[in-house]
C-alpha positions as CSV (number, residue, x, y, z in Angstrom):
1,X,-20.3,-34.6,-1.5
2,X,-18.3,-35.6,-4.2
3,X,-18.8,-34.2,-7.6
4,X,-20.6,-36.6,-9.9
5,X,-19.0,-38.0,-13.1
6,X,-19.9,-36.3,-16.4
7,X,-20.2,-39.5,-17.4
8,X,-22.7,-41.0,-14.7
9,X,-24.8,-37.8,-15.0
10,X,-25.2,-37.9,-18.6
11,X,-26.3,-41.4,-17.8
12,X,-28.6,-40.6,-15.6
13,X,-30.2,-37.7,-17.2
14,X,-31.4,-40.4,-19.9
15,X,-33.3,-42.1,-17.5
16,X,-36.8,-41.4,-18.8
17,X,-35.8,-42.3,-22.4
18,X,-34.1,-45.9,-20.7
19,X,-37.8,-46.4,-19.2
20,X,-39.9,-45.6,-22.5
21,X,-37.3,-47.8,-24.4
22,X,-38.3,-50.6,-22.1
23,X,-41.9,-50.4,-22.2
24,X,-41.6,-50.3,-26.2
25,X,-39.6,-53.6,-25.9
26,X,-41.8,-55.3,-23.7
27,X,-45.1,-54.6,-26.5
28,X,-42.1,-55.7,-29.3
29,X,-42.2,-58.7,-27.7
30,X,-45.3,-59.2,-26.1
31,X,-46.0,-58.5,-30.0
32,X,-43.7,-61.1,-31.4
33,X,-45.7,-63.8,-29.7
34,X,-48.6,-62.9,-31.9
35,X,-47.3,-65.6,-35.0
36,X,-47.2,-68.2,-32.0
37,X,-50.5,-67.9,-31.5
38,X,-51.9,-67.5,-34.8
39,X,-50.6,-70.9,-35.7
40,X,-52.0,-72.7,-32.8
41,X,-55.5,-71.3,-33.6
42,X,-54.8,-71.8,-37.0
43,X,-54.5,-75.3,-36.4
44,X,-56.2,-76.1,-33.4
45,X,-59.8,-74.2,-34.9
46,X,-59.3,-73.5,-38.3
47,X,-58.0,-76.8,-39.9
48,X,-60.8,-78.6,-37.5
49,X,-63.8,-76.1,-37.9
50,X,-62.7,-75.6,-41.8
51,X,-63.9,-72.0,-41.2
52,X,-62.7,-68.9,-43.3
53,X,-64.3,-66.5,-41.7
54,X,-62.1,-67.5,-38.6
55,X,-59.1,-67.8,-40.6
56,X,-59.7,-64.4,-42.4
57,X,-60.2,-62.9,-39.0
58,X,-57.0,-64.3,-37.6
59,X,-55.1,-62.9,-40.7
60,X,-56.4,-59.5,-40.0
61,X,-55.7,-59.3,-36.7
62,X,-51.9,-60.8,-36.9
63,X,-51.6,-58.1,-39.8
64,X,-52.7,-55.5,-36.9
65,X,-50.5,-56.9,-34.3
66,X,-47.2,-57.1,-37.0
67,X,-47.8,-53.3,-37.9
68,X,-47.6,-52.5,-34.2
69,X,-45.1,-54.2,-34.1
70,X,-43.1,-52.8,-36.6
71,X,-44.3,-49.3,-35.5
72,X,-43.1,-49.8,-32.0
73,X,-39.9,-51.1,-33.0
74,X,-39.2,-47.8,-35.1
75,X,-40.0,-45.8,-32.3
76,X,-37.4,-47.7,-30.2
77,X,-34.8,-47.4,-32.5
78,X,-35.3,-43.7,-32.6
79,X,-35.7,-43.5,-29.0
80,X,-32.2,-45.2,-29.0
81,X,-31.0,-43.2,-31.3
82,X,-31.9,-40.2,-29.8
83,X,-30.3,-41.2,-26.3
84,X,-26.9,-41.9,-27.9
85,X,-27.1,-38.4,-29.6
86,X,-28.0,-36.9,-26.4
87,X,-25.4,-38.2,-24.5
88,X,-22.9,-37.3,-27.1
89,X,-24.5,-33.3,-27.1
90,X,-23.6,-33.4,-23.2
91,X,-20.2,-34.4,-23.7
92,X,-18.9,-33.7,-26.9
93,X,-17.4,-30.7,-26.2
94,X,-15.9,-31.7,-22.6
95,X,-14.2,-34.6,-24.1
96,X,-12.9,-32.3,-26.8
97,X,-11.5,-29.9,-24.3
98,X,-9.7,-32.6,-21.6
99,X,-8.1,-34.1,-24.8
100,X,-6.8,-30.9,-25.5
101,X,-5.7,-30.2,-22.3
102,X,-4.1,-33.6,-21.8
103,X,-2.5,-33.9,-25.4
104,X,0.8,-32.7,-24.1
105,X,1.3,-35.8,-21.5
106,X,-0.8,-37.9,-23.5
107,X,0.3,-37.5,-27.1
108,X,-1.4,-40.0,-28.3
109,X,-5.1,-38.3,-27.7
110,X,-3.7,-36.3,-31.0
111,X,-5.2,-39.3,-32.7
112,X,-8.9,-38.5,-31.8
113,X,-8.9,-41.2,-29.7
114,X,-11.4,-39.8,-27.1
115,X,-13.5,-38.8,-30.1
116,X,-13.8,-41.9,-31.5
117,X,-14.5,-43.6,-28.1
118,X,-17.6,-41.0,-27.5
119,X,-18.8,-42.2,-31.2
120,X,-18.6,-46.1,-30.2
121,X,-20.6,-45.0,-27.1
122,X,-23.1,-43.5,-29.5
123,X,-23.2,-46.3,-32.4
124,X,-23.9,-48.4,-29.4
125,X,-26.8,-46.9,-28.1
126,X,-28.7,-46.9,-31.6
127,X,-27.1,-50.2,-32.5
128,X,-29.0,-53.5,-32.4
129,X,-26.4,-54.3,-29.5
130,X,-28.3,-51.9,-27.0
131,X,-31.6,-53.2,-28.0
132,X,-30.8,-57.0,-27.5
133,X,-30.4,-55.9,-24.0
134,X,-34.4,-55.1,-23.8
135,X,-35.2,-58.2,-25.1
136,X,-33.0,-60.6,-22.9
137,X,-35.8,-60.8,-20.3
138,X,-37.9,-62.3,-22.9
139,X,-35.9,-65.2,-23.6
140,X,-36.5,-66.9,-20.1
141,X,-40.5,-66.3,-21.4
142,X,-40.0,-67.8,-24.8
143,X,-38.7,-70.8,-22.9
144,X,-41.1,-70.7,-20.9
145,X,-43.9,-71.1,-23.4
146,X,-42.1,-73.9,-25.0
147,X,-42.6,-75.5,-21.7
148,X,-46.0,-75.0,-21.5
149,X,-46.7,-76.2,-24.9
150,X,-44.9,-79.5,-23.7
151,X,-42.0,-80.5,-21.4
152,X,-39.7,-82.2,-24.2
153,X,-40.3,-78.9,-26.2
154,X,-39.3,-76.6,-23.5
155,X,-36.1,-79.4,-22.6
156,X,-35.3,-78.9,-26.2
157,X,-35.5,-75.1,-26.4
158,X,-32.6,-74.5,-23.2
159,X,-30.6,-77.1,-25.2
160,X,-30.5,-74.9,-28.1
161,X,-30.1,-71.5,-26.5
162,X,-27.0,-73.3,-24.5
163,X,-26.1,-74.5,-28.3
164,X,-26.1,-71.0,-30.1
165,X,-24.7,-69.2,-26.8
166,X,-21.6,-71.4,-27.0
167,X,-21.5,-71.2,-30.6
168,X,-21.5,-67.5,-30.6
169,X,-19.0,-67.3,-27.9
170,X,-16.6,-69.2,-29.6
171,X,-17.6,-67.0,-33.1
172,X,-17.0,-64.2,-31.1
173,X,-13.9,-65.0,-29.5
174,X,-12.1,-65.9,-32.4
175,X,-13.1,-63.2,-34.7
176,X,-12.0,-60.2,-31.9
177,X,-8.9,-61.5,-32.0
178,X,-8.3,-62.0,-35.6
179,X,-9.9,-58.5,-36.4
180,X,-7.5,-57.0,-33.9
181,X,-4.5,-58.5,-35.8
182,X,-5.6,-57.5,-38.9
183,X,-6.7,-53.7,-38.1
184,X,-3.4,-53.7,-36.3
185,X,-1.4,-54.7,-40.1
186,X,-4.2,-52.5,-41.6
187,X,-3.6,-49.5,-39.6
188,X,0.3,-49.6,-39.7
189,X,-0.1,-50.0,-43.1
190,X,-2.0,-46.5,-43.8
191,X,0.1,-44.4,-40.9
192,X,3.2,-45.7,-43.3
193,X,1.4,-44.3,-46.5
194,X,0.4,-41.2,-44.7
195,X,3.8,-41.1,-43.8
196,X,4.8,-41.1,-47.7
197,X,2.5,-38.5,-48.4
198,X,3.4,-36.4,-46.1
199,X,7.3,-36.5,-47.5
200,X,6.4,-36.5,-51.5
201,X,8.7,-34.1,-52.1
202,X,11.7,-35.0,-50.6
203,X,10.7,-39.1,-51.7
204,X,10.9,-37.3,-55.2
205,X,13.8,-35.3,-55.0
206,X,15.9,-37.8,-54.1
207,X,14.6,-40.8,-56.3
208,X,13.8,-42.6,-53.2
209,X,10.1,-43.8,-54.7
210,X,10.5,-46.5,-55.7
211,X,12.6,-48.0,-52.8
212,X,10.0,-47.0,-50.0
213,X,6.7,-48.1,-52.5
214,X,8.0,-51.5,-52.5
215,X,8.9,-51.8,-49.0
216,X,5.3,-50.1,-48.5
217,X,3.6,-53.0,-50.9
218,X,4.9,-56.1,-48.6
219,X,3.7,-54.3,-45.9
220,X,0.1,-54.0,-47.8
221,X,0.3,-57.0,-49.2
222,X,0.8,-58.8,-45.3
223,X,-2.5,-56.9,-44.4
224,X,-4.0,-57.9,-47.0
225,X,-3.3,-61.2,-46.5
226,X,-4.3,-61.1,-42.7
227,X,-7.7,-59.2,-43.5
228,X,-8.3,-61.7,-46.2
229,X,-8.2,-64.7,-43.7
230,X,-10.7,-62.6,-40.7
231,X,-13.3,-62.3,-43.6
232,X,-12.6,-66.2,-45.0
233,X,-13.1,-66.7,-41.2
234,X,-15.8,-64.6,-40.6
235,X,-17.8,-66.2,-43.7
236,X,-16.6,-69.9,-42.3
237,X,-18.0,-68.8,-38.7
238,X,-21.2,-67.0,-39.5
239,X,-22.4,-70.1,-42.0
240,X,-21.9,-72.5,-39.1
241,X,-24.2,-70.3,-36.9
242,X,-26.8,-70.0,-39.2
243,X,-26.7,-73.9,-40.1
244,X,-26.9,-74.1,-36.2
245,X,-30.2,-72.0,-35.9
246,X,-31.9,-73.5,-39.1
247,X,-31.1,-77.1,-38.0
248,X,-31.8,-76.4,-34.2
249,X,-35.6,-75.1,-35.6
250,X,-35.8,-77.6,-38.0
251,X,-35.0,-80.2,-34.6
252,X,-37.7,-78.2,-32.9
253,X,-40.4,-79.1,-35.6
254,X,-39.3,-82.3,-35.5
255,X,-39.7,-82.8,-32.0
256,X,-43.5,-81.2,-32.3
257,X,-44.0,-83.7,-35.3
258,X,-42.8,-86.7,-33.2
259,X,-45.4,-85.7,-29.8
260,X,-48.5,-84.7,-32.9
261,X,-47.9,-88.7,-33.9
262,X,-47.7,-89.6,-30.4
263,X,-51.3,-87.6,-29.2
264,X,-49.1,-85.3,-27.1
265,X,-49.6,-81.9,-28.7
266,X,-51.9,-80.4,-31.9
267,X,-51.1,-79.5,-35.3
268,X,-51.0,-75.9,-33.6
269,X,-48.9,-77.0,-31.4
270,X,-46.5,-78.4,-33.4
271,X,-46.2,-75.0,-35.9
272,X,-46.2,-72.8,-32.9
273,X,-42.9,-74.8,-31.5
274,X,-41.0,-74.2,-35.0
275,X,-41.7,-70.5,-34.5
276,X,-41.2,-70.5,-30.9
277,X,-37.3,-71.9,-31.6
278,X,-36.4,-69.2,-34.5
279,X,-38.0,-66.5,-32.6
280,X,-35.9,-67.9,-29.2
281,X,-32.6,-68.7,-31.3
282,X,-32.3,-65.1,-32.9
283,X,-32.4,-63.3,-30.3
284,X,-29.8,-65.4,-28.4
285,X,-27.0,-64.4,-30.8
286,X,-27.8,-61.3,-30.8
287,X,-27.7,-61.2,-27.4
288,X,-24.1,-62.2,-27.3
289,X,-23.4,-59.7,-30.6
290,X,-25.0,-57.5,-28.1
291,X,-22.5,-58.2,-25.2
292,X,-19.4,-58.0,-27.2
293,X,-20.8,-54.5,-28.2
294,X,-21.2,-53.7,-24.4
295,X,-18.1,-54.6,-23.6
296,X,-16.4,-52.3,-26.2
297,X,-18.9,-49.5,-25.4
298,X,-17.8,-49.9,-21.5
299,X,-14.0,-49.4,-22.2
300,X,-15.1,-46.4,-23.5
301,X,-16.7,-45.2,-21.2
302,X,-14.2,-46.0,-18.6
303,X,-11.6,-44.3,-20.4
304,X,-13.7,-41.1,-21.3
305,X,-14.7,-41.0,-17.2
306,X,-11.0,-40.9,-16.8
307,X,-10.6,-38.3,-19.2
308,X,-12.8,-36.0,-17.7
309,X,-12.5,-36.8,-13.6
310,X,-9.0,-36.5,-14.5
311,X,-10.2,-32.8,-15.8
312,X,-12.5,-32.0,-13.6
313,X,-9.3,-31.5,-11.1
314,X,-7.7,-28.9,-13.0
315,X,-11.7,-27.9,-13.6
316,X,-12.3,-27.8,-9.1
317,X,-8.8,-26.1,-8.6
318,X,-9.3,-23.0,-11.4
319,X,-7.9,-19.4,-10.8
320,X,-9.9,-16.6,-12.4
321,X,-8.8,-13.0,-11.5
322,X,-10.5,-10.0,-11.7
323,X,-7.3,-8.0,-13.1
324,X,-4.6,-8.5,-15.3
325,X,-1.5,-9.7,-14.0
326,X,1.6,-7.6,-14.5
327,X,4.0,-10.2,-15.5
328,X,6.2,-11.1,-12.6
329,X,7.1,-14.8,-13.8
330,X,9.0,-17.0,-11.0
331,X,10.3,-21.1,-11.6
332,X,10.1,-22.6,-8.3
333,X,12.3,-26.0,-8.1
334,X,10.4,-27.6,-10.9
335,X,11.2,-30.9,-12.1
336,X,9.3,-33.0,-15.0
337,X,9.6,-36.7,-15.1
338,X,7.1,-37.9,-18.0
339,X,6.9,-41.4,-16.6
340,X,8.2,-42.9,-13.9
341,X,10.5,-45.1,-15.9
342,X,11.7,-42.5,-17.5
343,X,14.8,-39.9,-16.5
344,X,13.5,-36.4,-15.8
345,X,13.4,-34.0,-18.8
346,X,14.0,-30.9,-16.3
347,X,15.0,-31.2,-12.6
348,X,15.1,-28.2,-9.9
349,X,14.8,-25.4,-12.1
350,X,14.4,-22.4,-10.6
351,X,14.7,-18.5,-11.8
352,X,12.0,-15.6,-11.6
353,X,11.6,-12.9,-14.5
354,X,10.2,-9.1,-13.8
355,X,7.8,-7.3,-15.7
356,X,9.3,-6.6,-19.1
357,X,12.2,-8.3,-19.1
358,X,13.5,-10.4,-21.6
359,X,14.5,-13.5,-20.5
360,X,16.4,-15.9,-23.6
361,X,16.8,-19.6,-22.8
362,X,19.4,-21.2,-24.6
363,X,21.0,-24.7,-24.6
364,X,21.8,-28.1,-27.3
365,X,19.0,-30.0,-28.5
366,X,17.1,-32.3,-26.3
367,X,18.1,-29.8,-23.0
368,X,14.2,-29.1,-21.9
369,X,13.6,-26.2,-23.6
370,X,10.3,-26.7,-25.1
371,X,9.4,-28.3,-22.0
372,X,9.9,-25.5,-20.1
373,X,7.7,-23.6,-22.2
374,X,5.2,-25.6,-22.0
375,X,5.4,-25.9,-18.1
376,X,5.7,-22.1,-18.1
377,X,2.1,-21.8,-19.7
378,X,0.4,-24.3,-17.8
379,X,0.1,-26.9,-20.6
380,X,1.6,-30.0,-18.5
381,X,1.9,-30.2,-14.9
382,X,5.3,-30.0,-12.9
383,X,5.9,-33.7,-11.2
384,X,8.0,-31.0,-8.6
385,X,7.6,-27.4,-8.0
386,X,5.5,-24.7,-9.3
387,X,5.5,-22.2,-12.0
388,X,3.8,-18.8,-10.7
389,X,2.7,-15.4,-12.7
390,X,2.2,-12.7,-10.0
391,X,2.1,-15.5,-7.6
392,X,-0.5,-17.7,-9.0
393,X,-0.3,-21.3,-10.1
394,X,-0.3,-21.5,-13.5
395,X,-1.6,-24.6,-13.8
396,X,-4.6,-24.0,-11.6
397,X,-5.3,-21.2,-13.6
398,X,-8.6,-21.1,-15.7
399,X,-7.4,-21.8,-18.9
400,X,-10.0,-19.2,-20.9
401,X,-8.9,-16.6,-18.2
402,X,-5.4,-17.2,-18.7
403,X,-5.6,-17.3,-22.2
404,X,-6.1,-13.6,-21.8
405,X,-3.1,-12.7,-20.6
406,X,-0.4,-15.3,-22.2
407,X,0.9,-15.4,-26.0
408,X,2.5,-18.5,-27.5
409,X,4.3,-19.3,-30.4
410,X,5.3,-22.9,-30.5
411,X,8.3,-24.2,-32.5
412,X,6.2,-26.1,-34.8
413,X,3.9,-23.5,-36.3
414,X,0.5,-24.6,-37.3
415,X,-2.8,-22.3,-38.2
416,X,-6.2,-23.3,-37.6
417,X,-9.4,-24.0,-40.0
418,X,-10.8,-20.3,-40.1
419,X,-10.2,-17.1,-41.6
420,X,-6.9,-15.2,-41.1
421,X,-9.0,-13.1,-38.8
422,X,-10.0,-15.8,-36.6
423,X,-6.2,-16.9,-35.8
424,X,-5.1,-13.6,-35.1
425,X,-7.8,-13.0,-32.4
426,X,-7.8,-16.7,-31.4
427,X,-11.2,-17.0,-32.2
428,X,-12.8,-14.6,-30.4
429,X,-14.6,-11.6,-31.2
430,X,-12.7,-8.6,-31.7
431,X,-12.0,-5.4,-33.7
432,X,-10.4,-4.9,-36.8
433,X,-8.5,-2.5,-35.3
434,X,-7.2,-4.7,-32.5
435,X,-6.4,-7.8,-35.6
436,X,-4.6,-5.1,-37.3
437,X,-3.1,-3.6,-34.5
438,X,-1.3,-7.1,-33.9
439,X,-0.8,-7.7,-37.9
440,X,0.9,-4.7,-37.9
441,X,3.2,-5.4,-34.6
442,X,4.7,-8.1,-36.6
443,X,4.9,-6.8,-39.8
444,X,2.6,-8.8,-41.5
445,X,-0.1,-7.0,-42.0
446,X,1.1,-5.7,-46.0
447,X,1.5,-9.0,-46.7
448,X,-2.3,-9.8,-45.5
449,X,-3.6,-7.0,-47.2
450,X,-2.4,-8.7,-50.2
451,X,-4.4,-12.2,-50.3
452,X,-7.1,-12.8,-51.9
453,X,-9.5,-11.5,-49.5
454,X,-6.9,-10.1,-47.3
455,X,-7.8,-10.8,-43.5
456,X,-11.2,-12.9,-44.8
457,X,-8.9,-15.0,-46.9
458,X,-10.3,-18.5,-45.7
459,X,-7.4,-21.0,-44.1
460,X,-7.2,-24.4,-44.3
461,X,-5.8,-26.8,-41.4
462,X,-2.7,-26.6,-43.3
463,X,-2.8,-23.0,-44.5
464,X,-1.3,-24.1,-48.0
465,X,-1.4,-20.7,-49.2
466,X,0.8,-19.0,-47.0
467,X,5.1,-19.9,-46.8
468,X,6.7,-21.1,-43.8
469,X,7.5,-17.6,-43.1
470,X,4.2,-15.9,-43.1
471,X,2.4,-18.6,-41.1
472,X,4.8,-18.1,-38.4
473,X,4.6,-13.9,-38.5
474,X,0.9,-14.8,-38.5
475,X,1.2,-17.3,-35.6
476,X,3.4,-14.1,-33.9
477,X,1.0,-11.5,-34.6
478,X,-1.8,-14.2,-32.6
479,X,0.6,-14.3,-29.5
480,X,1.3,-10.7,-29.4
481,X,-3.1,-10.1,-29.6
482,X,-4.6,-8.6,-27.2
483,X,-1.8,-6.7,-25.0
484,X,-0.9,-9.8,-23.2
485,X,1.7,-9.8,-20.0
486,X,3.1,-12.6,-20.7
487,X,4.7,-14.7,-24.1
488,X,6.8,-17.3,-24.6
489,X,8.3,-17.6,-28.2
490,X,9.8,-21.1,-29.1
491,X,12.1,-20.5,-32.0
492,X,10.8,-17.8,-33.3
493,X,12.4,-17.4,-36.1
494,X,13.2,-20.6,-37.8
495,X,11.5,-19.5,-41.1
496,X,12.0,-16.0,-41.0
497,X,13.9,-14.4,-43.7
498,X,16.0,-10.9,-42.6
499,X,12.9,-8.8,-43.0
500,X,11.1,-10.9,-40.9
501,X,13.6,-11.3,-38.1
502,X,13.5,-7.4,-38.0
503,X,10.0,-7.7,-37.7
504,X,10.5,-9.8,-35.0
505,X,12.9,-7.6,-33.2
506,X,10.2,-4.8,-33.6
507,X,7.7,-7.0,-31.8
508,X,10.1,-8.2,-28.6
509,X,10.9,-4.4,-28.0
510,X,7.0,-3.7,-28.6
511,X,6.1,-6.0,-26.3
512,X,8.7,-4.9,-23.7
513,X,8.5,-1.4,-23.9
514,X,4.3,-2.5,-23.2
515,X,5.7,-3.7,-19.9
516,X,5.3,-7.5,-21.3
517,X,7.3,-10.3,-19.8
518,X,9.1,-12.2,-22.7
519,X,10.1,-15.7,-23.0
520,X,12.1,-16.0,-25.8
521,X,14.1,-19.8,-26.9
522,X,16.5,-19.1,-29.3
523,X,20.2,-19.4,-30.2
524,X,20.3,-16.0,-32.8
525,X,23.1,-13.4,-31.9
526,X,20.6,-10.4,-32.5
527,X,17.9,-11.6,-29.8
528,X,20.4,-12.5,-27.5
529,X,22.0,-9.1,-27.7
530,X,18.5,-7.8,-26.4
531,X,17.9,-10.2,-23.8
532,X,17.9,-9.0,-19.9
533,X,18.3,-12.3,-18.9
534,X,19.7,-15.8,-20.1
535,X,19.2,-19.0,-19.0
536,X,21.1,-21.8,-20.0
537,X,19.9,-25.4,-19.7
538,X,22.0,-28.7,-20.2
539,X,20.6,-32.2,-19.8
540,X,17.6,-30.8,-18.0
541,X,19.4,-28.6,-15.3
542,X,20.5,-25.2,-15.1
543,X,23.8,-24.7,-16.4
544,X,23.7,-20.7,-16.2
545,X,21.3,-18.0,-15.1
546,X,22.3,-13.9,-15.1
547,X,22.4,-11.2,-17.3
548,X,23.7,-11.1,-20.7
549,X,26.9,-9.5,-19.8
550,X,27.3,-12.3,-17.0
551,X,26.7,-14.8,-19.6
552,X,29.5,-13.5,-21.9
553,X,31.9,-13.1,-19.0
554,X,31.1,-16.8,-18.1
555,X,31.4,-18.3,-21.4
556,X,35.1,-16.3,-21.5
557,X,36.4,-18.5,-19.0
558,X,38.3,-21.7,-19.7
559,X,36.0,-24.4,-20.0
560,X,34.8,-26.2,-16.9
561,X,31.4,-27.4,-15.4
562,X,30.3,-23.8,-14.8
563,X,31.1,-22.9,-18.5
564,X,28.4,-22.0,-20.8
565,X,28.2,-23.8,-24.1
566,X,26.4,-22.2,-26.6
567,X,28.2,-20.3,-29.0
568,X,25.7,-17.9,-29.7
569,X,26.7,-16.8,-26.4
570,X,30.2,-16.9,-26.8
571,X,30.0,-15.1,-30.2
572,X,28.0,-12.6,-28.8
């Protein structure tokens, strides 16, 4: 049997709450008929008999009905809010987990799109849009009551409902198009501003401030003009919609008055007609609004379902090992293409590295080095071929289990909000000795000890209290933490001074001595000299793979298709 979709499973778990919301909706809509019945009774009984007691009793009963209605509406709102919260609790962790896993292939997820979708689904459950669907069947009952008063009243009710529906549909269609355009302009303006703030130092140092602000203000003014037009349009359409509802309610009262004059209905029926029209037209408009919200929420659910279904492929095929790998790394005819319309980033790459060896990867920019690092770590899936560690496919390997055996330092080092200890220990439970051992291995222990709270120093999402070199060394300590068997380092010395580079060399020697396989992307001569093997990439293909001596010999030959290009190899 196929595994149930996580989205459908989460929604099915709320069936009891949905039934409860439906029952509360039935009570609410029945009690909303109280004012209609009250007006009929006042018009037919109280005015005819002049009984103050009857009026008092009817008013008391109406008050009880309206209080009960308010209580039931509040309870229904709470139930719907709890449904949204329950779905969020069931899915939030899985959505973030799947988004992290898919971000390498879909960078747009870095803007938090899946979590925004989940917020939208939760918001729909708790707003008036979802409740409108529970009230929708009662529109038919209101129309039936209008026919019960008089056939002309019923016919007018049908026409009024259709008119309000048509106006609401047009209003929503126009608003959606205008809001989409205005939101796009506003978002682009905000993104541009954030880019300026990130580059504030360069802007100030190079005298670009006036020029870039002038250009940004032009974009901002364009966005403001579009947003202002949307607001004016919204006010106009909303005013017309409210006019239509009020006018049609008045027409209902006028028709009721004519029927009273003609002796077709009573005064109570006339008053009931007025209230019934208000009750009918308001939920009709809310239903159209709710349908628009439902369409947005449904789109969000479909995107979340695709995300979680794609993630479940990795989950179903995940590999968990009972013993630590030795570190035998093999890349078997691997090619990678981001999309069918783009040229391959890597083409038919094959090589093997033994435990304890250092592989240095070189090549010009855009040759596929960083993509290769991601493939070695199972972050992205090869379009063709496979990457194996001790014979096991790294992409199919359970992420938590795989992470215990692997270390990674990306080209752009980011530390996560938390303490220095948390970042080095990868946010796991770990002893002080293990954390300090990793820091000492990369030569950052004494620097950490001088921080205000040493290893308990809190870092924000930018770790602004640390220099670039310090962030890189703490990232390196995180990579070597836990005695990994495979460590991938992408330009690990880009922010390091001579002291930091010496610490990096010692760390690499320590990893190799411990039998760890190290893959290092660099152009630094000192690191090249330590290599057991060299892999040179060009245009996504393997230009050379062999020992460092073979690489030097190849670089000394006359230039040709087999010659190695990197100047660092030739200089070493």
